Steps between C-alpha positions, in 0.01 A plus 500: 500500500524192300263267687321501829264240661357485848396219737326537836830501685753651259572640163756459227602791301752500219651837416788643295742644739832694457792421724515852636137501616399428869285181539408589855364837391306344226337239728421770754320700237306192377407397847385836614308588185323163476419503866337833460312392183378177671385680814339785315295272285419264788634179316585334831265407785717677740780758484761365243876520552799320351743308729839634547769407255500350145687266273670619180674265249683579177462325176678533169320642185490162357292363785227777479249289292529202753468740802182660342341157447593406855333813637190458281452146628515556873158364582588163340854506648372550851271192471835304523712723728417759771652847484711431799641182334559707188663787672744268687575316171582841332731589789681167469518514115650847521739383783361759738560450869209558716361464852149336511411737788501786255302339220152628442201381713232275347181677399248491789128572424 
């Protein structure tokens, strides 16, 4: 784990990852263990659960300092751009085809 930062509706996590490792399995462990921790410690007003799916993007080693700064400054960043706007921008920047029907749902209180 190189950097992590959370917002009310998402988190950014920068990790070192080998090409032969399975991203889906890692995310499954992160989601299940964090869900258990959050619910066991009553950190949410109701039962917590993650939405299905995730986004994963790769960066070269030379970009790591910039990505760390970006993750550290999420609060200021989201004053200018919502998470949904940011996520769609990532998909477009990485030239990933997507169907808006399958993109996450906005956080509802």
